[in-house]
KOLNU-788913 format. One line per 10 residues: number of its first residue (from 1); their letters; for each residue x, y, z of N, C-alpha, C, CB. Coordinates in Angstrom, 2 decimals, padded with zeros to 5 digits. Atoms other than C-alpha are relative to their C-alpha. Glycine has a CB too. Layout:
NUM = A = X Y Z X Y Z X Y Z X Y Z ~ ...
***
This chain:
1 = XXXXXXXXXX = 001.11 000.13 000.92 048.45 -025.93 -002.37 -000.57 001.38 -000.36 -001.08 -000.89 000.60 ~ 000.55 -001.33 000.19 047.23 -022.35 -001.93 000.90 000.81 -000.93 -000.17 000.71 001.35 ~ -000.93 -000.73 000.85 050.41 -020.91 -003.52 -000.05 -000.49 -001.43 001.42 -000.13 000.55 ~ 000.13 000.54 001.35 050.05 -023.24 -006.49 -001.23 000.57 -000.71 -000.07 -001.53 000.04 ~ 001.22 -000.56 000.57 046.51 -021.95 -007.05 000.21 001.44 -000.43 -001.16 -000.08 001.00 ~ -000.28 -001.40 000.33 047.74 -018.34 -006.97 000.89 000.08 -001.24 000.68 000.72 001.19 ~ -000.88 000.02 001.16 050.55 -019.10 -009.43 -000.76 -000.39 -001.26 001.18 -000.95 000.23 ~ 000.81 000.45 001.13 048.10 -020.95 -011.69 -000.91 001.14 -000.48 -000.84 -001.24 000.40 ~ 000.88 -001.12 000.34 045.71 -017.97 -011.58 000.79 001.10 -000.71 -000.69 000.57 001.26 ~ -000.84 -001.01 000.63 048.56 -015.60 -012.47 000.36 -000.40 -001.43 001.27 000.24 000.82
11 = XXXXXXXXXX = -000.34 000.49 001.34 049.58 -017.77 -015.43 -001.19 000.15 -000.95 000.45 -001.48 000.06 ~ 001.21 -000.14 000.83 045.99 -017.81 -016.73 -000.24 001.47 -000.34 -001.23 -000.61 000.72 ~ 000.19 -001.44 000.22 045.72 -014.03 -016.28 001.01 000.52 -001.01 000.12 000.78 001.33 ~ -001.03 -000.45 000.92 049.01 -013.51 -018.13 -000.31 -000.46 -001.42 001.38 -000.52 000.43 ~ 000.37 000.52 001.32 047.88 -015.74 -021.00 -001.19 000.79 -000.56 -000.34 -001.50 000.08 ~ 001.18 -000.75 000.42 044.54 -013.91 -021.12 000.40 001.41 -000.48 -001.03 000.10 001.15 ~ -000.46 -001.32 000.40 046.31 -010.52 -021.25 000.72 -000.06 -001.35 000.94 000.58 001.07 ~ -000.70 000.14 001.27 048.55 -011.76 -024.08 -000.99 -000.21 -001.14 000.99 -001.17 000.06 ~ 001.02 000.22 001.03 045.51 -013.01 -026.00 -000.74 001.29 -000.32 -000.99 -001.08 000.46 ~ 000.67 -001.29 000.23 043.78 -009.66 -025.51 000.87 000.94 -000.81 -000.38 000.65 001.34
21 = XXXXXXXXXX = -000.93 -000.88 000.71 046.87 -007.80 -026.67 000.15 -000.46 -001.45 001.37 000.03 000.70 ~ -000.13 000.53 001.35 047.31 -010.10 -029.68 -001.26 000.29 -000.81 000.28 -001.50 000.03 ~ 001.27 -000.29 000.68 043.62 -009.68 -030.54 -000.11 001.46 -000.37 -001.18 -000.40 000.86 ~ 000.06 -001.44 000.26 043.86 -005.91 -030.26 000.97 000.39 -001.12 000.34 000.80 001.28 ~ -000.98 -000.29 001.05 047.01 -005.82 -032.41 -000.52 -000.51 -001.34 001.37 -000.64 000.34 ~ 000.55 000.57 001.24 045.40 -008.10 -035.01 -001.13 000.87 -000.54 -000.51 -001.44 000.24 ~ 001.11 -000.85 000.40 042.30 -005.92 -035.05 000.50 001.32 -000.57 -000.93 000.27 001.19 ~ -000.56 -001.26 000.46 044.37 -002.75 -035.43 000.66 -000.17 -001.36 001.01 000.54 001.02 ~ -000.64 000.25 001.29 046.40 -004.26 -038.26 -001.05 -000.21 -001.09 000.92 -001.23 000.09 ~ 001.06 000.23 000.96 043.21 -005.39 -039.98 -000.63 001.34 -000.41 -001.07 -000.95 000.58
31 = XXXXXXXXXX = 000.57 -001.31 000.30 041.75 -001.86 -039.74 000.97 000.83 -000.84 -000.35 000.75 001.30 ~ -001.01 -000.73 000.76 045.01 -000.37 -041.00 000.06 -000.51 -001.43 001.38 -000.12 000.67 ~ -000.02 000.59 001.33 045.02 -002.79 -043.93 -001.24 000.41 -000.79 000.09 -001.54 000.10 ~ 001.23 -000.44 000.68 041.40 -001.88 -044.74 000.15 001.45 -000.48 -001.22 -000.13 000.94 ~ -000.19 -001.40 000.38 042.30 001.82 -044.76 001.01 000.13 -001.13 000.45 000.83 001.21 ~ -001.01 -000.03 001.05 045.38 001.17 -046.89 -000.61 -000.43 -001.33 001.18 -000.92 000.35 ~ 000.64 000.47 001.23 043.32 -000.79 -049.44 -000.99 001.04 -000.53 -000.73 -001.33 000.25 ~ 000.94 -001.04 000.42 040.65 001.93 -049.49 000.74 001.16 -000.65 -000.83 000.51 001.20 ~ -000.80 -001.08 000.58 043.34 004.54 -050.15 000.53 -000.39 -001.37 001.18 000.36 000.94 ~ -000.48 000.47 001.30 044.80 002.44 -052.97 -001.12 -000.01 -001.03 000.61 -001.41 000.13
41 = XXXXXXXXXX = 001.15 -000.01 000.90 041.34 002.01 -054.50 -000.34 001.42 -000.44 -001.23 -000.65 000.68 ~ 000.29 -001.40 000.31 040.81 005.77 -054.31 001.00 000.53 -001.02 000.03 000.86 001.29 ~ -001.05 -000.46 000.92 044.13 006.47 -056.06 -000.21 -000.63 -001.38 001.41 -000.34 000.55 ~ 000.24 000.69 001.27 043.37 003.88 -058.75 -001.20 000.62 -000.73 -000.24 -001.52 000.23 ~ 001.19 -000.62 000.58 039.92 005.40 -059.32 000.33 001.38 -000.55 -001.12 000.09 001.05 ~ -000.40 -001.34 000.45 041.41 008.90 -059.56 000.80 -000.09 -001.29 000.83 000.71 001.09 ~ -000.85 000.11 001.19 044.04 007.81 -062.08 -000.82 -000.41 -001.22 001.13 -001.00 000.24 ~ 000.85 000.44 001.11 041.41 006.05 -064.21 -000.86 001.15 -000.50 -000.89 -001.18 000.45 ~ 000.83 -001.14 000.40 039.13 009.09 -064.19 000.82 001.07 -000.69 -000.71 000.59 001.22 ~ -000.86 -001.02 000.60 042.00 011.45 -064.97 000.40 -000.42 -001.41 001.26 000.23 000.87
51 = XXXXXXXXXX = -000.38 000.48 001.33 043.11 009.27 -067.91 -001.17 000.14 -000.97 000.47 -001.48 000.07 ~ 001.20 -000.13 000.84 039.54 009.21 -069.27 -000.25 001.47 -000.35 -001.24 -000.60 000.71 ~ 000.20 -001.43 000.25 039.23 013.00 -068.89 001.01 000.52 -001.00 000.10 000.81 001.32 ~ -001.03 -000.42 000.95 042.52 013.49 -070.76 -000.33 -000.45 -001.42 001.37 -000.54 000.42 ~ 000.40 000.51 001.31 041.28 011.31 -073.63 -001.14 000.85 -000.57 -000.43 -001.49 000.09 ~ 001.13 -000.82 000.44 038.01 013.28 -073.80 000.46 001.40 -000.40 -001.07 000.10 001.10 ~ -000.48 -001.35 000.31 039.81 016.65 -073.71 000.78 000.01 -001.31 000.86 000.54 001.14 ~ -000.77 000.06 001.24 042.19 015.60 -076.48 -000.93 -000.15 -001.21 001.01 -001.16 000.04 ~ 000.94 000.22 001.11 039.29 014.39 -078.66 -000.71 001.30 -000.38 -001.03 -001.08 000.38 ~ 000.74 -001.22 000.31 037.33 017.62 -078.36 000.92 001.12 -000.49 -000.79 000.48 001.22
61 = XXXXXXXXXX = -000.94 -001.02 000.49 040.41 019.80 -078.85 000.41 -000.30 -001.44 001.24 000.06 000.91 ~ -000.29 000.37 001.39 041.22 017.84 -082.02 -001.17 000.40 -000.91 000.27 -001.52 -000.11 ~ 001.16 -000.42 000.78 037.65 018.52 -083.22 000.07 001.50 -000.27 -001.32 -000.36 000.73 ~ -000.12 -001.46 000.17 038.26 022.24 -082.67 001.05 000.33 -001.07 000.38 000.68 001.34 ~ -001.05 -000.25 000.98 041.45 022.08 -084.70 -000.48 -000.31 -001.42 001.25 -000.84 000.32 ~ 000.55 000.38 001.30 039.52 020.41 -087.55 -001.12 000.93 -000.44 -000.49 -001.42 000.04 ~ 000.96 -001.05 000.31 037.12 023.40 -087.49 -001.39 -000.54 -000.34 000.51 000.82 -001.15 ~ 001.40 000.45 000.15 033.85 021.50 -087.19 -000.93 001.14 000.39 -000.28 -001.26 000.88 ~ 000.96 -001.02 -000.44 030.75 023.70 -086.92 -000.27 -000.12 001.50 -001.33 -000.12 -000.80 ~ 000.13 -000.04 -001.47 030.12 024.76 -083.33 -001.07 -000.95 000.52 -000.34 001.42 000.45
71 = XXXXXXXXXX = 001.10 000.85 -000.51 026.82 022.90 -082.98 000.27 -001.49 -000.20 -001.29 000.38 -000.69 ~ -000.35 001.41 000.18 028.49 019.65 -084.08 001.17 -000.43 000.88 000.33 -000.26 -001.45 ~ -001.14 000.31 -000.87 031.38 019.84 -081.63 -000.44 -000.73 001.26 000.74 001.29 000.37 ~ 000.18 000.56 -001.34 031.59 017.67 -078.57 000.59 001.00 000.99 000.69 -001.43 000.14 ~ -000.54 -000.88 -001.02 032.31 019.46 -075.31 000.37 -000.84 001.21 -001.03 001.11 000.39 ~ -000.46 000.68 -001.21 034.18 018.33 -072.23 -000.02 001.03 001.12 001.44 -000.64 -000.20 ~ 000.17 -000.97 -001.07 032.96 020.27 -069.21 000.48 -000.58 001.32 -001.46 000.45 000.11 ~ -000.34 000.34 -001.38 034.42 020.18 -065.73 -000.91 000.84 000.88 001.54 000.26 000.32 ~ 000.89 -000.72 -000.91 031.89 021.08 -063.05 000.38 -000.36 001.43 -001.50 -000.35 -000.27 ~ -000.36 000.24 -001.39 032.45 021.43 -059.34 -000.85 000.85 000.92 001.50 000.28 000.23
81 = XXXXXXXXXX = 000.70 -000.71 -001.07 030.34 022.35 -056.35 001.00 000.14 001.12 -001.33 -000.76 000.48 ~ -001.02 -000.24 -001.02 032.82 023.94 -053.97 -000.54 -000.18 001.41 000.56 001.38 -000.16 ~ 000.41 000.07 -001.40 032.76 023.80 -050.21 -000.80 001.25 000.35 001.22 -000.15 000.92 ~ 000.75 -001.15 -000.48 030.40 026.07 -048.35 000.96 001.05 000.54 -001.03 -000.41 001.09 ~ -000.78 -001.10 -000.56 031.85 029.46 -047.55 -000.83 000.63 001.11 000.37 001.06 -001.09 ~ 000.70 -000.67 -001.08 030.94 031.09 -044.27 000.20 001.51 -000.13 000.49 -000.50 001.37 ~ -000.07 -001.45 000.16 030.12 034.77 -044.65 -000.66 000.65 001.20 -000.68 000.47 -001.34 ~ 000.62 -000.58 -001.20 029.54 036.81 -041.48 -001.13 000.95 -000.38 001.05 000.74 000.84 ~ 001.10 -000.94 000.23 026.23 038.63 -041.32 -000.54 000.44 001.35 -001.13 -000.65 -000.87 ~ 000.41 -000.62 -001.26 024.80 040.90 -038.68 -001.41 000.57 -000.14 000.99 001.12 000.42
91 = XXXXXXXXXX = 001.36 -000.46 000.18 021.08 041.04 -039.14 -000.63 000.41 001.32 -000.84 -001.08 -000.66 ~ 000.62 -000.57 -001.20 018.89 042.95 -036.70 -000.82 -001.02 000.78 -000.87 001.17 -000.37 ~ 000.85 000.94 -000.73 016.64 040.00 -035.88 000.78 -001.04 000.80 -000.90 -000.71 -000.96 ~ -000.79 000.92 -000.80 019.54 038.02 -034.39 000.08 000.54 001.43 001.41 -000.19 -000.61 ~ 000.01 -000.40 -001.40 019.35 038.06 -030.62 001.25 -000.50 000.69 -001.26 -000.52 000.72 ~ -001.15 000.44 -000.80 022.41 037.97 -028.36 001.30 000.05 -000.77 -000.22 -001.39 000.51 ~ -001.33 -000.12 000.60 026.13 038.20 -028.96 000.41 -001.23 -000.81 001.01 000.24 001.08 ~ -000.47 001.21 000.69 026.62 034.57 -030.00 -000.60 -000.12 -001.39 -000.34 -001.24 000.82 ~ 000.61 000.10 001.33 024.24 034.91 -032.95 000.77 000.81 -001.04 -001.45 000.47 000.06 ~ -000.75 -000.81 000.95 026.50 037.54 -034.48 001.16 -000.79 -000.62 000.53 001.26 000.68
101 = XXXXXXXXXX = -001.09 000.82 000.52 029.09 034.82 -035.02 -000.50 -001.10 -000.92 000.78 -000.61 001.14 ~ 000.57 001.02 000.87 026.71 032.61 -037.02 000.22 000.41 -001.46 -001.52 -000.21 000.30 ~ -000.26 -000.41 001.38 027.98 032.66 -040.61 -001.17 -000.32 -000.92 001.26 -000.69 -000.51 ~ 000.96 000.24 001.06 025.71 032.89 -043.62 000.71 -000.91 -001.01 -000.49 001.35 -000.67 ~ -000.61 000.92 000.96 026.42 029.93 -045.92 -000.10 000.56 -001.41 -000.67 -001.39 000.07 ~ -000.06 -000.45 001.39 027.51 030.94 -049.40 000.47 -001.19 -000.83 000.97 001.25 -000.17 ~ -000.29 001.16 000.84 027.57 028.33 -052.17 000.65 000.47 -001.30 -001.29 -000.80 -000.30 ~ -000.72 -000.33 001.23 029.93 028.36 -055.17 -000.01 -001.23 -000.90 001.47 000.48 000.31 ~ 000.05 001.08 000.99 029.44 026.26 -058.30 000.73 000.49 -001.24 -001.49 -000.41 -000.34 ~ -000.79 -000.41 001.15 031.88 026.35 -061.23 -000.14 -000.94 -001.18 001.44 000.11 000.38
111 = XXXXXXXXXX = 000.05 000.77 001.24 031.74 025.20 -064.87 001.10 000.50 -000.92 -001.42 000.11 -000.69 ~ -001.08 -000.34 000.92 034.71 025.11 -067.24 -000.10 -000.91 -001.22 001.40 -000.13 000.69 ~ 000.02 000.78 001.24 034.74 023.98 -070.90 001.44 -000.33 -000.38 -000.72 000.78 -001.15 ~ -001.38 000.43 000.27 037.96 021.98 -071.33 000.28 -000.21 -001.48 000.30 -001.27 000.75 ~ -000.22 000.22 001.43 037.46 021.72 -075.08 000.58 001.23 -000.68 -001.29 -000.40 -000.67 ~ -000.62 -001.19 000.57 038.79 025.23 -075.61 001.50 -000.25 -000.18 -000.25 001.24 000.89 ~ -001.44 000.25 000.21 042.29 025.19 -077.10 000.85 000.72 001.05 000.40 000.47 -001.41 ~ -000.97 -000.53 -000.98 045.12 025.76 -074.63 -000.66 000.48 001.28 000.78 001.14 -000.62 ~ 000.68 -000.39 -001.24 042.64 026.07 -071.76 -000.42 001.45 000.02 000.89 -000.26 001.18 ~ 000.31 -001.43 000.08 041.55 029.50 -073.00 -001.37 000.36 000.58 000.06 000.45 -001.44
121 = XXXXXXXXXX = 001.32 -000.28 -000.56 038.04 029.14 -071.54 000.12 000.49 001.43 -000.90 -001.26 -000.06 ~ 000.05 -000.48 -001.39 037.32 031.08 -068.39 -001.10 -000.77 000.72 -000.26 001.54 000.06 ~ 001.00 000.72 -000.78 035.46 029.26 -065.66 -001.15 000.94 000.34 000.62 -000.60 001.30 ~ 001.16 -000.75 -000.44 031.92 030.48 -065.07 -000.31 -000.45 001.43 -001.23 -000.23 -000.95 ~ 000.28 000.31 -001.40 031.26 030.67 -061.33 -001.37 000.57 000.37 001.11 000.58 000.94 ~ 001.33 -000.40 -000.44 027.77 030.83 -059.84 000.02 000.01 001.52 -001.11 -000.96 -000.56 ~ -000.09 -000.18 -001.44 027.47 032.13 -056.30 -001.37 000.44 000.52 001.10 001.05 000.37 ~ 001.24 -000.39 -000.65 024.41 032.33 -054.04 000.09 -000.34 001.47 -001.23 -000.69 -000.65 ~ -000.02 000.30 -001.43 023.68 032.30 -050.32 -001.25 -000.77 000.39 000.12 001.30 000.84 ~ 001.03 000.93 -000.44 021.41 030.08 -048.27 -001.40 000.59 000.02 000.35 -000.49 001.35
131 = XXXXXXXXXX = 001.34 -000.59 000.03 018.53 032.57 -048.26 -000.59 -000.05 -001.41 000.05 001.45 000.50 ~ 000.47 000.11 001.38 018.34 032.30 -052.06 -000.23 -001.45 -000.42 000.99 000.66 -000.95 ~ 000.17 001.40 000.35 018.49 028.51 -052.11 001.06 -000.85 000.66 000.04 -000.19 -001.50 ~ -000.96 000.97 -000.54 020.36 025.40 -051.06 000.94 -000.47 -001.09 -000.73 -001.20 000.64 ~ -000.88 000.56 001.02 022.80 023.21 -052.96 -000.58 -001.30 -000.53 001.41 -000.24 000.57 ~ 000.68 001.19 000.49 020.25 020.71 -054.22 000.05 -000.14 -001.51 -001.44 000.01 000.46 ~ -000.01 000.31 001.43 019.66 019.22 -057.65 -000.61 001.12 -000.83 -000.74 -001.30 -000.26 ~ 000.64 -001.08 000.75 017.34 022.05 -058.74 000.94 001.20 -000.14 -001.30 000.44 000.68 ~ -000.92 -001.13 000.05 019.94 024.69 -057.88 001.13 -000.28 -001.00 000.58 000.29 001.39 ~ -001.09 000.37 000.91 022.71 022.85 -059.73 -000.52 -000.05 -001.43 000.62 -001.36 000.41
141 = XXXXXXXXXX = 000.61 000.06 001.32 020.39 022.16 -062.67 -000.22 001.39 -000.58 -001.32 -000.74 000.06 ~ 000.20 -001.38 000.45 019.54 025.87 -062.86 001.32 000.63 -000.43 -000.64 000.85 001.11 ~ -001.31 -000.53 000.36 023.23 026.79 -062.89 000.48 -000.58 -001.33 001.04 -000.29 001.11 ~ -000.42 000.64 001.25 023.97 024.25 -065.63 -000.81 000.51 -001.19 -000.13 -001.53 000.10 ~ 000.86 -000.51 001.08 020.99 025.43 -067.71 000.46 001.39 -000.42 -001.48 000.03 000.45 ~ -000.46 -001.36 000.30 022.15 029.03 -067.45 001.34 -000.04 -000.72 000.11 000.84 001.29 ~ -001.32 000.10 000.63 025.71 028.03 -068.34 -000.11 -000.51 -001.42 000.91 -000.91 000.83 ~ 000.17 000.55 001.35 024.60 025.95 -071.34 -000.59 001.04 -000.94 -000.91 -001.25 000.04 ~ 000.57 -001.08 000.81 022.49 028.86 -072.60 001.08 001.02 -000.34 -001.18 000.68 000.72 ~ -001.08 -000.96 000.21 025.45 031.20 -072.17 000.98 -000.50 -001.06 000.75 000.26 001.32
151 = XXXXXXXXXX = -000.95 000.59 000.94 027.66 028.85 -074.16 -000.63 -000.26 -001.37 000.55 -001.30 000.56 ~ 000.68 000.19 001.28 025.03 028.57 -076.93 -000.28 -001.45 -000.33 000.81 000.60 -001.08 ~ 000.23 001.42 000.27 024.47 024.83 -076.55 -001.41 -000.28 -000.53 000.23 -000.81 001.26 ~ 001.38 000.25 000.42 020.72 025.16 -077.21 -000.33 000.66 -001.33 -000.95 000.48 001.07 ~ 000.24 -000.72 001.25 021.03 027.37 -080.27 000.73 -000.72 -001.12 000.46 001.49 000.09 ~ -000.64 000.81 001.06 021.69 024.98 -083.19 000.25 000.82 -001.26 -000.87 -001.22 -000.36 ~ -000.22 -000.81 001.20 021.55 027.80 -085.75 001.23 000.89 000.16 -001.23 000.86 -000.29 ~ -001.14 -000.89 -000.29 024.40 029.68 -084.08 001.25 -000.54 -000.68 000.23 000.14 001.54 ~ -001.24 000.38 000.66 027.56 029.60 -086.16 001.15 000.71 000.70 -000.02 000.34 -001.52 ~ -001.04 -000.64 -000.80 030.02 030.52 -083.45 001.37 -000.33 -000.58 -000.08 -000.45 001.48
161 = XXX = -001.37 000.20 000.49 033.57 031.00 -084.64 000.83 -000.56 001.14 000.62 001.33 -000.55 ~ -000.84 000.65 -001.00 035.94 028.71 -082.78 001.38 000.63 -000.04 000.08 -001.53 -000.25 ~ -001.32 -000.63 -000.07 039.14 030.32 -081.59 001.10 -000.99 -000.27 000.21 000.65 001.36
***
């Protein structure tokens, strides 16, 4: 009777282990499937955005070919806030050796006008470090405002010759 109880307990334990393993495998497969679907959604979103950007770039480049006045042209800008760059700095107020390894964050923001024919526009890059500001909406807005002024977007009387 005692041996039967031990065998019965072993069978239950074996079944429980199999259920745990099956549950773990099912859970892992479910997580893998979720990640696969997320990756597919990301690729689909990228392709849709890229197709839309290509349509916009073609439209504005066609406007340039038709020689519309500059202030009536549409523009297709690509903007990007790059990753933070770490720049070593060795200020006197830093105490101890480990502080000398603390990088100063440098921010890079770029604007490119894709409506220029054959991609002839040069990207305008704006660079500042964390002591001058962060990477918030005001900083980005200031960069865009400066870039738009540089490009003459606010001057409706300007008759810029299109290349």
